[in-house]
Biopython code that builds the backbone (N, CA, C, O; Angstrom):
import numpy as np
from Bio.PDB.StructureBuilder import StructureBuilder

atoms = [
    (1, "MET", "N", (1.485, -58.431, 22.256)),
    (1, "MET", "CA", (1.834, -57.838, 20.985)),
    (1, "MET", "C", (0.577, -57.178, 20.406)),
    (1, "MET", "O", (-0.500, -57.773, 20.429)),
    (2, "ARG", "N", (0.711, -55.948, 19.886)),
    (2, "ARG", "CA", (-0.419, -55.232, 19.290)),
    (2, "ARG", "C", (-0.712, -55.787, 17.903)),
    (2, "ARG", "O", (0.127, -56.448, 17.290)),
    (3, "GLU", "N", (-1.934, -55.503, 17.417)),
    (3, "GLU", "CA", (-2.330, -55.973, 16.092)),
    (3, "GLU", "C", (-2.709, -54.806, 15.203)),
    (3, "GLU", "O", (-3.102, -53.747, 15.692)),
    (4, "THR", "N", (-2.594, -54.997, 13.893)),
    (4, "THR", "CA", (-3.030, -53.998, 12.924)),
    (4, "THR", "C", (-4.523, -54.116, 12.749)),
    (4, "THR", "O", (-5.153, -54.984, 13.353)),
    (5, "ARG", "N", (-5.101, -53.252, 11.928)),
    (5, "ARG", "CA", (-6.544, -53.336, 11.648)),
    (5, "ARG", "C", (-6.918, -54.655, 10.991)),
    (5, "ARG", "O", (-8.047, -55.127, 11.124)),
    (6, "THR", "N", (-5.982, -55.236, 10.294)),
    (6, "THR", "CA", (-6.265, -56.514, 9.624)),
    (6, "THR", "C", (-6.101, -57.699, 10.561)),
    (6, "THR", "O", (-6.350, -58.839, 10.170)),
    (7, "GLY", "N", (-5.683, -57.439, 11.797)),
    (7, "GLY", "CA", (-5.540, -58.511, 12.767)),
    (7, "GLY", "C", (-4.154, -59.117, 12.805)),
    (7, "GLY", "O", (-3.887, -59.992, 13.630)),
    (8, "ARG", "N", (-3.260, -58.671, 11.926)),
    (8, "ARG", "CA", (-1.892, -59.195, 11.927)),
    (8, "ARG", "C", (-1.109, -58.554, 13.067)),
    (8, "ARG", "O", (-1.268, -57.360, 13.319)),
    (9, "PRO", "N", (-0.283, -59.302, 13.747)),
    (9, "PRO", "CA", (0.495, -58.727, 14.845)),
    (9, "PRO", "C", (1.560, -57.758, 14.322)),
    (9, "PRO", "O", (2.142, -57.963, 13.257)),
    (10, "ILE", "N", (1.794, -56.711, 15.094)),
    (10, "ILE", "CA", (2.853, -55.751, 14.783)),
    (10, "ILE", "C", (4.057, -56.145, 15.623)),
    (10, "ILE", "O", (3.950, -56.248, 16.845)),
    (11, "PRO", "N", (5.202, -56.368, 14.985)),
    (11, "PRO", "CA", (6.387, -56.681, 15.789)),
    (11, "PRO", "C", (6.689, -55.538, 16.747)),
    (11, "PRO", "O", (6.494, -54.373, 16.400)),
    (12, "GLN", "N", (7.159, -55.852, 17.940)),
    (12, "GLN", "CA", (7.425, -54.864, 18.979)),
    (12, "GLN", "C", (8.378, -53.776, 18.489)),
    (12, "GLN", "O", (8.179, -52.605, 18.811)),
    (13, "THR", "N", (9.395, -54.127, 17.729)),
    (13, "THR", "CA", (10.353, -53.128, 17.261)),
    (13, "THR", "C", (9.711, -52.133, 16.320)),
    (13, "THR", "O", (10.056, -50.952, 16.354)),
    (14, "ALA", "N", (8.784, -52.574, 15.479)),
    (14, "ALA", "CA", (8.101, -51.660, 14.561)),
    (14, "ALA", "C", (7.224, -50.690, 15.341)),
    (14, "ALA", "O", (7.166, -49.508, 15.004)),
    (15, "ALA", "N", (6.545, -51.164, 16.367)),
    (15, "ALA", "CA", (5.688, -50.298, 17.172)),
    (15, "ALA", "C", (6.526, -49.250, 17.897)),
    (15, "ALA", "O", (6.137, -48.085, 17.969)),
    (16, "VAL", "N", (7.666, -49.657, 18.429)),
    (16, "VAL", "CA", (8.548, -48.725, 19.124)),
    (16, "VAL", "C", (9.107, -47.702, 18.127)),
    (16, "VAL", "O", (9.183, -46.511, 18.431)),
    (17, "ALA", "N", (9.494, -48.167, 16.951)),
    (17, "ALA", "CA", (10.030, -47.260, 15.926)),
    (17, "ALA", "C", (8.978, -46.239, 15.514)),
    (17, "ALA", "O", (9.283, -45.056, 15.365)),
    (18, "ARG", "N", (7.743, -46.690, 15.328)),
    (18, "ARG", "CA", (6.660, -45.767, 14.951)),
    (18, "ARG", "C", (6.425, -44.722, 16.031)),
    (18, "ARG", "O", (6.258, -43.540, 15.731)),
    (19, "ALA", "N", (6.411, -45.151, 17.273)),
    (19, "ALA", "CA", (6.206, -44.211, 18.381)),
    (19, "ALA", "C", (7.357, -43.209, 18.438)),
    (19, "ALA", "O", (7.141, -42.022, 18.682)),
    (20, "GLY", "N", (8.569, -43.688, 18.216)),
    (20, "GLY", "CA", (9.723, -42.790, 18.221)),
    (20, "GLY", "C", (9.656, -41.777, 17.088)),
    (20, "GLY", "O", (9.955, -40.599, 17.287)),
    (21, "LEU", "N", (9.262, -42.231, 15.897)),
    (21, "LEU", "CA", (9.132, -41.317, 14.761)),
    (21, "LEU", "C", (8.030, -40.291, 14.992)),
    (21, "LEU", "O", (8.184, -39.121, 14.641)),
    (22, "ALA", "N", (6.932, -40.722, 15.575)),
    (22, "ALA", "CA", (5.842, -39.780, 15.861)),
    (22, "ALA", "C", (6.307, -38.723, 16.860)),
    (22, "ALA", "O", (5.993, -37.543, 16.700)),
    (23, "GLY", "N", (7.040, -39.126, 17.872)),
    (23, "GLY", "CA", (7.568, -38.172, 18.848)),
    (23, "GLY", "C", (8.550, -37.204, 18.212)),
    (23, "GLY", "O", (8.526, -36.009, 18.504)),
    (24, "LEU", "N", (9.415, -37.718, 17.341)),
    (24, "LEU", "CA", (10.381, -36.869, 16.642)),
    (24, "LEU", "C", (9.669, -35.862, 15.757)),
    (24, "LEU", "O", (10.048, -34.692, 15.717)),
    (25, "ALA", "N", (8.643, -36.307, 15.050)),
    (25, "ALA", "CA", (7.888, -35.399, 14.179)),
    (25, "ALA", "C", (7.243, -34.282, 14.994)),
    (25, "ALA", "O", (7.283, -33.121, 14.586)),
    (26, "CYS", "N", (6.659, -34.611, 16.120)),
    (26, "CYS", "CA", (6.039, -33.589, 16.977)),
    (26, "CYS", "C", (7.088, -32.607, 17.486)),
    (26, "CYS", "O", (6.845, -31.401, 17.528)),
    (27, "ALA", "N", (8.242, -33.117, 17.869)),
    (27, "ALA", "CA", (9.304, -32.240, 18.362)),
    (27, "ALA", "C", (9.793, -31.303, 17.273)),
    (27, "ALA", "O", (10.024, -30.121, 17.528)),
    (28, "LEU", "N", (9.953, -31.821, 16.053)),
    (28, "LEU", "CA", (10.413, -30.986, 14.946)),
    (28, "LEU", "C", (9.397, -29.909, 14.593)),
    (28, "LEU", "O", (9.777, -28.780, 14.284)),
    (29, "VAL", "N", (8.115, -30.240, 14.634)),
    (29, "VAL", "CA", (7.088, -29.239, 14.361)),
    (29, "VAL", "C", (7.151, -28.143, 15.413)),
    (29, "VAL", "O", (7.042, -26.964, 15.077)),
    (30, "GLY", "N", (7.322, -28.503, 16.663)),
    (30, "GLY", "CA", (7.423, -27.510, 17.728)),
    (30, "GLY", "C", (8.641, -26.624, 17.569)),
    (30, "GLY", "O", (8.553, -25.412, 17.764)),
    (31, "VAL", "N", (9.773, -27.206, 17.218)),
    (31, "VAL", "CA", (10.998, -26.435, 17.022)),
    (31, "VAL", "C", (10.857, -25.510, 15.822)),
    (31, "VAL", "O", (11.265, -24.351, 15.882)),
    (32, "ALA", "N", (10.281, -26.012, 14.731)),
    (32, "ALA", "CA", (10.107, -25.178, 13.535)),
    (32, "ALA", "C", (9.185, -24.007, 13.829)),
    (32, "ALA", "O", (9.445, -22.891, 13.379)),
    (33, "GLY", "N", (8.108, -24.242, 14.581)),
    (33, "GLY", "CA", (7.201, -23.153, 14.918)),
    (33, "GLY", "C", (7.871, -22.110, 15.785)),
    (33, "GLY", "O", (7.685, -20.912, 15.574)),
    (34, "ALA", "N", (8.649, -22.552, 16.758)),
    (34, "ALA", "CA", (9.358, -21.610, 17.627)),
    (34, "ALA", "C", (10.407, -20.839, 16.842)),
    (34, "ALA", "O", (10.568, -19.634, 17.039)),
    (35, "ALA", "N", (11.124, -21.523, 15.954)),
    (35, "ALA", "CA", (12.157, -20.851, 15.161)),
    (35, "ALA", "C", (11.535, -19.831, 14.225)),
    (35, "ALA", "O", (12.097, -18.755, 14.020)),
    (36, "ALA", "N", (10.381, -20.155, 13.655)),
    (36, "ALA", "CA", (9.728, -19.223, 12.733)),
    (36, "ALA", "C", (9.324, -17.947, 13.449)),
    (36, "ALA", "O", (9.386, -16.867, 12.864)),
    (37, "GLN", "N", (8.905, -18.053, 14.720)),
    (37, "GLN", "CA", (8.490, -16.869, 15.443)),
    (37, "GLN", "C", (9.676, -16.109, 16.024)),
    (37, "GLN", "O", (9.543, -14.932, 16.357)),
    (38, "GLU", "N", (10.829, -16.753, 16.153)),
    (38, "GLU", "CA", (11.984, -16.088, 16.721)),
    (38, "GLU", "C", (12.879, -15.460, 15.659)),
    (38, "GLU", "O", (13.760, -14.671, 15.998)),
    (39, "SER", "N", (12.676, -15.789, 14.382)),
    (39, "SER", "CA", (13.539, -15.226, 13.356)),
    (39, "SER", "C", (13.106, -13.801, 13.049)),
    (39, "SER", "O", (11.959, -13.419, 13.284)),
    (40, "GLY", "N", (14.026, -13.035, 12.529)),
    (40, "GLY", "CA", (13.716, -11.655, 12.183)),
    (40, "GLY", "C", (14.145, -10.694, 13.277)),
    (40, "GLY", "O", (14.250, -11.046, 14.452)),
    (41, "ASP", "N", (14.385, -9.478, 12.845)),
    (41, "ASP", "CA", (14.842, -8.412, 13.730)),
    (41, "ASP", "C", (13.732, -7.367, 13.807)),
    (41, "ASP", "O", (13.478, -6.650, 12.839)),
    (42, "ALA", "N", (13.082, -7.286, 14.949)),
    (42, "ALA", "CA", (11.945, -6.374, 15.103)),
    (42, "ALA", "C", (12.341, -4.921, 14.859)),
    (42, "ALA", "O", (11.560, -4.156, 14.295)),
    (43, "ARG", "N", (13.521, -4.542, 15.271)),
    (43, "ARG", "CA", (13.968, -3.152, 15.070)),
    (43, "ARG", "C", (14.128, -2.847, 13.574)),
    (43, "ARG", "O", (13.727, -1.780, 13.110)),
    (44, "ALA", "N", (14.708, -3.779, 12.833)),
    (44, "ALA", "CA", (14.829, -3.598, 11.377)),
    (44, "ALA", "C", (13.436, -3.625, 10.729)),
    (44, "ALA", "O", (13.181, -2.899, 9.769)),
    (45, "GLY", "N", (12.547, -4.458, 11.257)),
    (45, "GLY", "CA", (11.175, -4.520, 10.743)),
    (45, "GLY", "C", (10.426, -3.221, 10.961)),
    (45, "GLY", "O", (9.614, -2.818, 10.128)),
    (46, "GLN", "N", (10.697, -2.564, 12.085)),
    (46, "GLN", "CA", (10.083, -1.264, 12.344)),
    (46, "GLN", "C", (10.544, -0.248, 11.299)),
    (46, "GLN", "O", (9.750, 0.571, 10.835)),
    (47, "ALA", "N", (11.809, -0.299, 10.932)),
    (47, "ALA", "CA", (12.326, 0.621, 9.914)),
    (47, "ALA", "C", (11.671, 0.363, 8.559)),
    (47, "ALA", "O", (11.323, 1.309, 7.853)),
    (48, "VAL", "N", (11.499, -0.901, 8.192)),
    (48, "VAL", "CA", (10.844, -1.240, 6.925)),
    (48, "VAL", "C", (9.390, -0.779, 6.970)),
    (48, "VAL", "O", (8.907, -0.165, 6.018)),
    (49, "ALA", "N", (8.689, -1.070, 8.065)),
    (49, "ALA", "CA", (7.281, -0.671, 8.189)),
    (49, "ALA", "C", (7.135, 0.845, 8.150)),
    (49, "ALA", "O", (6.202, 1.366, 7.539)),
    (50, "SER", "N", (8.048, 1.544, 8.794)),
    (50, "SER", "CA", (7.985, 3.012, 8.781)),
    (50, "SER", "C", (8.185, 3.553, 7.374)),
    (50, "SER", "O", (7.522, 4.509, 6.974)),
    (51, "ALA", "N", (9.091, 2.948, 6.627)),
    (51, "ALA", "CA", (9.371, 3.420, 5.275)),
    (51, "ALA", "C", (8.262, 3.070, 4.288)),
    (51, "ALA", "O", (7.912, 3.887, 3.436)),
    (52, "LEU", "N", (7.708, 1.869, 4.393)),
    (52, "LEU", "CA", (6.759, 1.406, 3.380)),
    (52, "LEU", "C", (5.293, 1.475, 3.802)),
    (52, "LEU", "O", (4.428, 1.735, 2.966)),
    (53, "CYS", "N", (5.004, 1.250, 5.062)),
    (53, "CYS", "CA", (3.616, 1.089, 5.511)),
    (53, "CYS", "C", (3.012, 2.358, 6.099)),
    (53, "CYS", "O", (1.793, 2.525, 6.093)),
    (54, "ARG", "N", (3.850, 3.246, 6.604)),
    (54, "ARG", "CA", (3.384, 4.444, 7.297)),
    (54, "ARG", "C", (2.442, 5.323, 6.467)),
    (54, "ARG", "O", (1.548, 5.940, 7.046)),
    (55, "PRO", "N", (2.595, 5.408, 5.160)),
    (55, "PRO", "CA", (1.656, 6.263, 4.416)),
    (55, "PRO", "C", (0.180, 5.873, 4.607)),
    (55, "PRO", "O", (-0.708, 6.716, 4.477)),
    (56, "CYS", "N", (-0.074, 4.604, 4.913)),
    (56, "CYS", "CA", (-1.471, 4.158, 5.044)),
    (56, "CYS", "C", (-1.820, 3.614, 6.436)),
    (56, "CYS", "O", (-2.959, 3.752, 6.883)),
    (57, "HIS", "N", (-0.858, 3.004, 7.119)),
    (57, "HIS", "CA", (-1.099, 2.354, 8.410)),
    (57, "HIS", "C", (-0.432, 3.129, 9.540)),
    (57, "HIS", "O", (0.618, 3.743, 9.348)),
    (58, "ALA", "N", (-1.052, 3.094, 10.721)),
    (58, "ALA", "CA", (-0.375, 3.560, 11.929)),
    (58, "ALA", "C", (0.567, 2.423, 12.316)),
    (58, "ALA", "O", (0.114, 1.316, 12.607)),
    (59, "VAL", "N", (1.870, 2.689, 12.322)),
    (59, "VAL", "CA", (2.831, 1.612, 12.509)),
    (59, "VAL", "C", (3.461, 1.559, 13.893)),
    (59, "VAL", "O", (4.200, 0.619, 14.189)),
    (60, "ASP", "N", (3.192, 2.533, 14.744)),
    (60, "ASP", "CA", (3.885, 2.584, 16.036)),
    (60, "ASP", "C", (3.320, 1.634, 17.084)),
    (60, "ASP", "O", (3.951, 1.424, 18.120)),
    (61, "GLY", "N", (2.163, 1.062, 16.844)),
    (61, "GLY", "CA", (1.565, 0.137, 17.795)),
    (61, "GLY", "C", (0.750, 0.805, 18.882)),
    (61, "GLY", "O", (0.074, 0.121, 19.651)),
    (62, "ALA", "N", (0.798, 2.144, 18.967)),
    (62, "ALA", "CA", (0.037, 2.844, 20.002)),
    (62, "ALA", "C", (-1.453, 2.852, 19.666)),
    (62, "ALA", "O", (-2.296, 2.758, 20.559)),
    (63, "SER", "N", (-1.769, 2.962, 18.397)),
    (63, "SER", "CA", (-3.165, 2.955, 17.960)),
    (63, "SER", "C", (-3.566, 1.510, 17.667)),
    (63, "SER", "O", (-2.873, 0.802, 16.935)),
    (64, "ARG", "N", (-4.693, 1.078, 18.247)),
    (64, "ARG", "CA", (-5.100, -0.321, 18.123)),
    (64, "ARG", "C", (-6.543, -0.447, 17.659)),
    (64, "ARG", "O", (-7.242, -1.382, 18.051)),
    (65, "ASP", "N", (-6.991, 0.480, 16.833)),
    (65, "ASP", "CA", (-8.379, 0.498, 16.385)),
    (65, "ASP", "C", (-8.617, -0.585, 15.328)),
    (65, "ASP", "O", (-8.151, -0.446, 14.198)),
    (66, "PRO", "N", (-9.336, -1.665, 15.677)),
    (66, "PRO", "CA", (-9.569, -2.743, 14.717)),
    (66, "PRO", "C", (-10.541, -2.351, 13.604)),
    (66, "PRO", "O", (-10.613, -3.029, 12.580)),
    (67, "ALA", "N", (-11.289, -1.259, 13.799)),
    (67, "ALA", "CA", (-12.261, -0.850, 12.789)),
    (67, "ALA", "C", (-11.642, 0.059, 11.725)),
    (67, "ALA", "O", (-12.249, 0.293, 10.679)),
    (68, "ARG", "N", (-10.452, 0.565, 11.986)),
    (68, "ARG", "CA", (-9.811, 1.473, 11.042)),
    (68, "ARG", "C", (-9.433, 0.726, 9.764)),
    (68, "ARG", "O", (-8.961, -0.410, 9.812)),
    (69, "VAL", "N", (-9.648, 1.384, 8.619)),
    (69, "VAL", "CA", (-9.269, 0.809, 7.331)),
    (69, "VAL", "C", (-8.344, 1.790, 6.646)),
    (69, "VAL", "O", (-8.734, 2.933, 6.407)),
    (70, "PRO", "N", (-7.128, 1.377, 6.324)),
    (70, "PRO", "CA", (-6.500, 0.097, 6.660)),
    (70, "PRO", "C", (-6.175, 0.029, 8.145)),
    (70, "PRO", "O", (-6.037, 1.059, 8.804)),
    (71, "PRO", "N", (-6.053, -1.187, 8.671)),
    (71, "PRO", "CA", (-5.886, -1.335, 10.126)),
    (71, "PRO", "C", (-4.529, -0.855, 10.624)),
    (71, "PRO", "O", (-3.533, -0.865, 9.899)),
    (72, "ASP", "N", (-4.525, -0.436, 11.884)),
    (72, "ASP", "CA", (-3.280, -0.097, 12.561)),
    (72, "ASP", "C", (-2.487, -1.390, 12.755)),
    (72, "ASP", "O", (-3.082, -2.453, 12.932)),
    (73, "LEU", "N", (-1.168, -1.318, 12.725)),
    (73, "LEU", "CA", (-0.378, -2.535, 12.899)),
    (73, "LEU", "C", (-0.542, -3.114, 14.302)),
    (73, "LEU", "O", (-0.411, -4.323, 14.489)),
    (74, "GLY", "N", (-0.828, -2.267, 15.285)),
    (74, "GLY", "CA", (-1.114, -2.775, 16.630)),
    (74, "GLY", "C", (-2.375, -3.634, 16.640)),
    (74, "GLY", "O", (-2.419, -4.667, 17.307)),
    (75, "ALA", "N", (-3.397, -3.210, 15.901)),
    (75, "ALA", "CA", (-4.629, -3.990, 15.808)),
    (75, "ALA", "C", (-4.392, -5.281, 15.034)),
    (75, "ALA", "O", (-4.961, -6.322, 15.363)),
    (76, "VAL", "N", (-3.554, -5.211, 14.011)),
    (76, "VAL", "CA", (-3.208, -6.421, 13.258)),
    (76, "VAL", "C", (-2.524, -7.422, 14.187)),
    (76, "VAL", "O", (-2.849, -8.609, 14.174)),
    (77, "ALA", "N", (-1.578, -6.942, 14.992)),
    (77, "ALA", "CA", (-0.850, -7.812, 15.912)),
    (77, "ALA", "C", (-1.775, -8.455, 16.933)),
    (77, "ALA", "O", (-1.544, -9.590, 17.350)),
    (78, "ASP", "N", (-2.820, -7.742, 17.340)),
    (78, "ASP", "CA", (-3.730, -8.244, 18.381)),
    (78, "ASP", "C", (-4.785, -9.217, 17.868)),
    (78, "ASP", "O", (-5.523, -9.798, 18.664)),
    (79, "MET", "N", (-4.869, -9.403, 16.558)),
    (79, "MET", "CA", (-5.858, -10.352, 16.028)),
    (79, "MET", "C", (-5.553, -11.743, 16.595)),
    (79, "MET", "O", (-4.413, -12.202, 16.524)),
    (80, "PRO", "N", (-6.560, -12.412, 17.155)),
    (80, "PRO", "CA", (-6.314, -13.723, 17.773)),
    (80, "PRO", "C", (-5.714, -14.742, 16.810)),
    (80, "PRO", "O", (-4.961, -15.623, 17.226)),
    (81, "SER", "N", (-6.043, -14.627, 15.533)),
    (81, "SER", "CA", (-5.568, -15.605, 14.558)),
    (81, "SER", "C", (-4.185, -15.261, 13.995)),
    (81, "SER", "O", (-3.658, -15.993, 13.157)),
    (82, "GLN", "N", (-3.608, -14.170, 14.443)),
    (82, "GLN", "CA", (-2.346, -13.705, 13.852)),
    (82, "GLN", "C", (-1.168, -14.583, 14.264)),
    (82, "GLN", "O", (-0.922, -14.797, 15.452)),
    (83, "THR", "N", (-0.457, -15.078, 13.282)),
    (83, "THR", "CA", (0.752, -15.878, 13.506)),
    (83, "THR", "C", (1.816, -15.413, 12.527)),
    (83, "THR", "O", (1.539, -14.640, 11.610)),
    (84, "ALA", "N", (3.024, -15.887, 12.729)),
    (84, "ALA", "CA", (4.099, -15.577, 11.788)),
    (84, "ALA", "C", (3.737, -16.091, 10.401)),
    (84, "ALA", "O", (3.991, -15.417, 9.403)),
    (85, "LEU", "N", (3.148, -17.277, 10.333)),
    (85, "LEU", "CA", (2.777, -17.846, 9.040)),
    (85, "LEU", "C", (1.682, -17.030, 8.362)),
    (85, "LEU", "O", (1.766, -16.773, 7.161)),
    (86, "SER", "N", (0.661, -16.622, 9.102)),
    (86, "SER", "CA", (-0.423, -15.849, 8.478)),
    (86, "SER", "C", (0.089, -14.496, 7.983)),
    (86, "SER", "O", (-0.344, -14.018, 6.934)),
    (87, "LEU", "N", (1.000, -13.881, 8.725)),
    (87, "LEU", "CA", (1.592, -12.620, 8.270)),
    (87, "LEU", "C", (2.432, -12.833, 7.021)),
    (87, "LEU", "O", (2.387, -12.018, 6.100)),
    (88, "ARG", "N", (3.199, -13.917, 6.978)),
    (88, "ARG", "CA", (4.025, -14.219, 5.814)),
    (88, "ARG", "C", (3.148, -14.376, 4.570)),
    (88, "ARG", "O", (3.450, -13.813, 3.517)),
    (89, "VAL", "N", (2.078, -15.133, 4.695)),
    (89, "VAL", "CA", (1.167, -15.335, 3.561)),
    (89, "VAL", "C", (0.573, -13.998, 3.132)),
    (89, "VAL", "O", (0.520, -13.699, 1.939)),
    (90, "PHE", "N", (0.128, -13.196, 4.090)),
    (90, "PHE", "CA", (-0.462, -11.904, 3.766)),
    (90, "PHE", "C", (0.535, -11.011, 3.035)),
    (90, "PHE", "O", (0.188, -10.384, 2.034)),
    (91, "LEU", "N", (1.757, -10.952, 3.524)),
    (91, "LEU", "CA", (2.759, -10.070, 2.925)),
    (91, "LEU", "C", (3.170, -10.512, 1.522)),
    (91, "LEU", "O", (3.709, -9.717, 0.753)),
    (92, "GLN", "N", (2.921, -11.762, 1.192)),
    (92, "GLN", "CA", (3.297, -12.270, -0.123)),
    (92, "GLN", "C", (2.114, -12.377, -1.081)),
    (92, "GLN", "O", (2.253, -12.902, -2.186)),
    (93, "THR", "N", (0.946, -11.878, -0.658)),
    (93, "THR", "CA", (-0.264, -11.966, -1.466)),
    (93, "THR", "C", (-0.789, -10.568, -1.762)),
    (93, "THR", "O", (-0.921, -9.768, -0.836)),
    (94, "PRO", "N", (-1.095, -10.240, -3.027)),
    (94, "PRO", "CA", (-1.661, -8.915, -3.328)),
    (94, "PRO", "C", (-3.020, -8.730, -2.653)),
    (94, "PRO", "O", (-3.814, -9.667, -2.580)),
    (95, "HIS", "N", (-3.283, -7.515, -2.162)),
    (95, "HIS", "CA", (-4.553, -7.216, -1.496)),
    (95, "HIS", "C", (-5.077, -5.869, -1.951)),
    (95, "HIS", "O", (-4.444, -4.844, -1.700)),
    (96, "GLY", "N", (-6.199, -5.852, -2.600)),
    (96, "GLY", "CA", (-6.914, -4.627, -2.950)),
    (96, "GLY", "C", (-6.012, -3.485, -3.376)),
    (96, "GLY", "O", (-5.224, -3.612, -4.313)),
    (97, "ASN", "N", (-6.138, -2.367, -2.675)),
    (97, "ASN", "CA", (-5.379, -1.164, -3.007)),
    (97, "ASN", "C", (-3.991, -1.138, -2.387)),
    (97, "ASN", "O", (-3.259, -0.164, -2.563)),
    (98, "MET", "N", (-3.615, -2.184, -1.669)),
    (98, "MET", "CA", (-2.310, -2.207, -1.030)),
    (98, "MET", "C", (-1.227, -2.335, -2.097)),
    (98, "MET", "O", (-1.332, -3.176, -2.990)),
    (99, "PRO", "N", (-0.177, -1.499, -2.008)),
    (99, "PRO", "CA", (0.907, -1.609, -2.992)),
    (99, "PRO", "C", (1.546, -2.994, -2.958)),
    (99, "PRO", "O", (1.597, -3.640, -1.912)),
    (100, "ARG", "N", (2.024, -3.434, -4.092)),
    (100, "ARG", "CA", (2.657, -4.759, -4.187)),
    (100, "ARG", "C", (4.154, -4.606, -3.966)),
    (100, "ARG", "O", (4.925, -4.504, -4.920)),
    (101, "TYR", "N", (4.563, -4.591, -2.689)),
    (101, "TYR", "CA", (5.966, -4.497, -2.351)),
    (101, "TYR", "C", (6.626, -5.855, -2.538)),
    (101, "TYR", "O", (6.018, -6.888, -2.256)),
    (102, "GLN", "N", (7.840, -5.857, -3.002)),
    (102, "GLN", "CA", (8.627, -7.078, -3.142)),
    (102, "GLN", "C", (9.670, -7.100, -2.026)),
    (102, "GLN", "O", (10.822, -6.714, -2.224)),
    (103, "LEU", "N", (9.244, -7.555, -0.857)),
    (103, "LEU", "CA", (10.158, -7.619, 0.282)),
    (103, "LEU", "C", (11.123, -8.783, 0.112)),
    (103, "LEU", "O", (10.755, -9.843, -0.396)),
    (104, "THR", "N", (12.352, -8.573, 0.540)),
    (104, "THR", "CA", (13.300, -9.680, 0.558)),
    (104, "THR", "C", (12.883, -10.638, 1.673)),
    (104, "THR", "O", (12.104, -10.257, 2.547)),
    (105, "PRO", "N", (13.382, -11.868, 1.659)),
    (105, "PRO", "CA", (13.059, -12.783, 2.765)),
    (105, "PRO", "C", (13.459, -12.211, 4.129)),
    (105, "PRO", "O", (12.741, -12.399, 5.112)),
    (106, "THR", "N", (14.582, -11.523, 4.194)),
    (106, "THR", "CA", (15.014, -10.925, 5.465)),
    (106, "THR", "C", (14.064, -9.815, 5.884)),
    (106, "THR", "O", (13.688, -9.733, 7.053)),
    (107, "GLU", "N", (13.668, -8.953, 4.940)),
    (107, "GLU", "CA", (12.717, -7.880, 5.261)),
    (107, "GLU", "C", (11.388, -8.459, 5.718)),
    (107, "GLU", "O", (10.773, -7.943, 6.651)),
    (108, "THR", "N", (10.941, -9.524, 5.069)),
    (108, "THR", "CA", (9.685, -10.172, 5.462)),
    (108, "THR", "C", (9.791, -10.683, 6.891)),
    (108, "THR", "O", (8.892, -10.452, 7.699)),
    (109, "ASP", "N", (10.890, -11.383, 7.214)),
    (109, "ASP", "CA", (11.095, -11.882, 8.578)),
    (109, "ASP", "C", (11.116, -10.740, 9.582)),
    (109, "ASP", "O", (10.557, -10.851, 10.674)),
    (110, "ASP", "N", (11.768, -9.634, 9.203)),
    (110, "ASP", "CA", (11.883, -8.492, 10.106)),
    (110, "ASP", "C", (10.527, -7.831, 10.352)),
    (110, "ASP", "O", (10.203, -7.492, 11.490)),
    (111, "VAL", "N", (9.736, -7.645, 9.301)),
    (111, "VAL", "CA", (8.406, -7.034, 9.455)),
    (111, "VAL", "C", (7.518, -7.936, 10.310)),
    (111, "VAL", "O", (6.778, -7.450, 11.166)),
    (112, "ILE", "N", (7.591, -9.233, 10.082)),
    (112, "ILE", "CA", (6.810, -10.177, 10.891)),
    (112, "ILE", "C", (7.217, -10.069, 12.360)),
    (112, "ILE", "O", (6.361, -10.005, 13.243)),
    (113, "ALA", "N", (8.515, -10.050, 12.617)),
    (113, "ALA", "CA", (8.997, -9.924, 14.005)),
    (113, "ALA", "C", (8.506, -8.621, 14.621)),
    (113, "ALA", "O", (8.120, -8.590, 15.790)),
    (114, "TYR", "N", (8.519, -7.547, 13.839)),
    (114, "TYR", "CA", (8.054, -6.248, 14.362)),
    (114, "TYR", "C", (6.562, -6.286, 14.681)),
    (114, "TYR", "O", (6.150, -5.884, 15.769)),
    (115, "VAL", "N", (5.759, -6.762, 13.746)),
    (115, "VAL", "CA", (4.312, -6.785, 13.976)),
    (115, "VAL", "C", (3.989, -7.641, 15.196)),
    (115, "VAL", "O", (3.186, -7.240, 16.038)),
    (116, "LEU", "N", (4.602, -8.807, 15.297)),
    (116, "LEU", "CA", (4.331, -9.684, 16.451)),
    (116, "LEU", "C", (4.831, -9.055, 17.760)),
    (116, "LEU", "O", (4.296, -9.351, 18.828)),
    (117, "SER", "N", (5.845, -8.199, 17.684)),
    (117, "SER", "CA", (6.324, -7.520, 18.887)),
    (117, "SER", "C", (5.337, -6.488, 19.410)),
    (117, "SER", "O", (5.436, -6.055, 20.558)),
    (118, "LEU", "N", (4.391, -6.095, 18.575)),
    (118, "LEU", "CA", (3.395, -5.078, 18.961)),
    (118, "LEU", "C", (2.222, -5.662, 19.735)),
    (118, "LEU", "O", (1.368, -4.916, 20.213)),
    (119, "ARG", "N", (2.165, -6.970, 19.866)),
    (119, "ARG", "CA", (1.037, -7.585, 20.579)),
    (119, "ARG", "C", (0.891, -6.986, 21.960)),
    (119, "ARG", "O", (1.870, -6.760, 22.671)),
    (120, "ALA", "N", (-0.382, -6.730, 22.329)),
    (120, "ALA", "CA", (-0.669, -6.255, 23.688)),
    (120, "ALA", "C", (-0.296, -7.358, 24.662)),
    (120, "ALA", "O", (-0.614, -8.525, 24.432)),
    (121, "ARG", "N", (0.345, -7.015, 25.701)),
    (121, "ARG", "CA", (0.807, -8.048, 26.660)),
    (121, "ARG", "C", (-0.243, -8.276, 27.706)),
    (121, "ARG", "O", (-0.054, -9.100, 28.601)),
]
sb = StructureBuilder()
sb.init_structure("model")
sb.init_model(0)
sb.init_chain("A")
sb.init_seg("    ")
for serial, (resi, resn, name, xyz) in enumerate(atoms, 1):
    if name == "N":
        sb.init_residue(resn, " ", resi, " ")
    sb.init_atom(name, np.array(xyz, "f"), 0.0, 1.0, " ", f" {name:<3s}", serial, name[0])
structure = sb.get_structure()
């Protein structure tokens, strides 16, 4: 029988329950992360990006110049730290001269899906 830090024994059922809960938590985190990256329609996101972002950003993904200001969306997609969550936070936070667009949750998901679809393979 295992013991706690205080030296008291842990009943076998509690240890098994804890291990099961830890496994479930890890599985749920993995599923949530996969679902977050799979949500959104990249084609609809391209339409939103073309309508709203094109005046300042290259949105087609062909240009990948990381030094360009503002950056090309292809370069944004290629950033090693880029995730669906980081894009979501960025899109919901005001930045310098960037217009403050009020995207719907669906538009946000779609733009995220589009940007992530531009990653160099």
